[in-house]
Structure formats: structure tokens, C-alpha cells
N, C-alpha and C positions, 0 to 999 in steps of 0.2 A: 503494500500499500504506499502510495506517495504521500507525503505530508509536506505541505507548502508553509513556509512562515509568512507572516502577514505582508512584509514587503514584497516578496514574489507574488502573492495573491493580489495585492493592490496593483502592481505591475502588470499582471495578466488582465485584470479588469480595465485597466488604463490602455492597453494595446487593443484589446477588443473592442472598446469604446470608440477608439480613434479608427480602427479598421470600418466599423459600422458607420461612422461619419463619413469616411471616403467613399463607401459604398453609396450611401445616400445622395453624397454630392455629385457622384458619377452618374446616377439614374435616379433624378428625385421621384417622390411618389409613393415610396415603400413606407414612409413614415417610421424609419427606424432611428431617426434623430433622436427620439425621447429615450429609448434603451440605450442608446450610445451616450447620450449626455449624462444619465445616471450612473452609468458604468464608469465614466470618467471621473465624475464627482466622487463616488464610492472608493474607487482604485486610489485617488488621491488622498482621501481621509484614511484609508487603510495603510498607506505608506507613511503618513505622517502623524498619525495618533496611535500610540501603543495600545496594543490590546484591543483594537477597534472591532474587528471582526469576531472575536470570540467571547465579547462581553455581552451580558443580558441586553445592553442597550443597543446592539447592533440593529436589530430588526426594527425597533422604534426610530432610530437615526434614519435607517434607510427609507421608511414611509415618510419621515419628516423632510429628509431631503428629495426624495422622489416625486412627492405630490406637487410641491411648488416648481421643481424643475419641468415636470410634465405640462404645467399650466404656461410656464414661461415659454417653453419649446413650442407648444402650439400656438401662443400668441406670436412668437418670431415667425413661425410657419405661415400664419395668416398673413403677415405683412410681406414677406419674401415672395409669396405665390398666392395672390387673392385669386379667388374663383373668377373665372371668367365666363361670359355666357356663351353658349354653343354657337359656332359659325353657321349662318345660314345664309341661303342666296333669296333675294326677293325679286320677283319678276320685273321689277322696274329697272333693275340694274343689268338685266339682259338686252335690252333695247340697244339695237346696233351691232349685236353679235350675231355670228353665223352659226349655223347648226346643220343637221341632217335628220330629214323626215324617216322615223322608224315604223310608223304606222300612218297609213294615208291620212291627210288632214283634209277635212271636209267643211264647206263652208257653213256656218250657223250650227256648228256642233263642236264639242271640246273633246270628241274620242280620239282626235289625231294626235299623235305622239312625235315629240321633236327631241333629238338628243343635243344638248348644248353644254359644252364644256363638261362632259362626262355625266351629265345628270339629264335624265328623262322628264319632259315638261308636257302636260296637255297642250294641245294647240288648235287655232282655228285659222282659216284663212278666207280670202273672198273668192277663191277659186280652188278646185280639186287640186291637190298637189299630191302625187304618189309618192309611195315609200322609195328613200335611196335619194332623193332630190336635195339639194343643198338650198338651204332658206336663210333668210334674214328675219331678225326679230325687230318687229315695227311697233309693237305696244304690247301691253300687259295689262291683265285684269285678274285681281285675286291671284290664284294659283296656275292660271293657264296664260299663254303667251299667243299673240297674233303675228303671222309670219306670213312672207311673201317670197316667191322664187327669187334666188340670188342671181343677180346679173354678173356677179363675180366671176372671172375666169381664173381657175388656178392651173398651174402647171401640173402635168401628169405625176403623181408621186409627192407632190409637195402640198402639206395641209394648208387650208385657208387660214389666214391671219386672225380672222373673226372680226376685223375691222370693217364694217360697213357703213354707209351713210344712213343717218337716221332721217326717214321721210315723215313729215308731219301730216 
């Protein structure tokens, strides 16, 4: 059986805590900064306070140190990485972009489907536009777009730039 003295045990806690912080820094989101911070503080306490780990006060000290450090680490985390709203695309931001019809677009219906920037949108148009046709977005309403055939001629094998003129 291996027996560690307090300085060695404190050093182990300190090293494990630092490694956990480095892991957290390299790929944030695992929320291992809390146990890492607690291990670092408890490691330092054990290294510098004689008989810290083997006293009856050790569990009480661990809770007394751990609870506020957990709270402070959470507050720090909230400041460093505030939650952000999900990224969404609104129909109005698509006006002027180029897409490809994936399901026939029919006038006065939103059953047609258009692929614009790797997203499929319901679409309508003033004329029937068959699948596979390149189109420009000329308007939007709610979650569907209004399209028209693209006059843009692209070289074979070159993707369209998506820069079309907006017609009023």
C-alpha cells in the first residue's frame, strides 16, 4: 500500500487541478473549472498547513472552501462566456441571394422549395419554376420567400456568387 505524506498529496491535487484547468481552457464547455479550482486550493492548503488532510476539520474545510469557490467560478464563467442566442436566418436577410429550386415553385402556393445557402425555404413565384432552376430571392414573407428565375449566367463548374440585384 502506498502512503503519501501531505506535501505529496497536496502536490498531486495541485497538478491534477492545473491539468483540469488546461483541459478546460483548450476545449471550454466541460465545466471542469470548478473541480479544478477546488483541487488547486485544497492542494495548496494541504502543502502549507501541517496535518490538514488528516485532521477532523479537513471535510469541513473542503466544503467551506469548495462552496464559495464553486459560486465564484460560476460567476466568472458567466462573465467570460455569456449565453448567446441561437443563430437564425430571417427571410428578409435572403433578399438578393441566389438559390436552386429543389421542388417546383408554383404561383400562389408556398409548396415549392428552394435551397439557399444550404438551407431549404418554402417559396412562391409569379410563374412556374421547375426543380433545378437557379433563382434569385426578390422578397420574403414570414418563413417563405418569393423568387424569380435568375438571369445570372455562371461558368460551368463555378458556383454562383449569390450576389443578385434586388428588384423592387
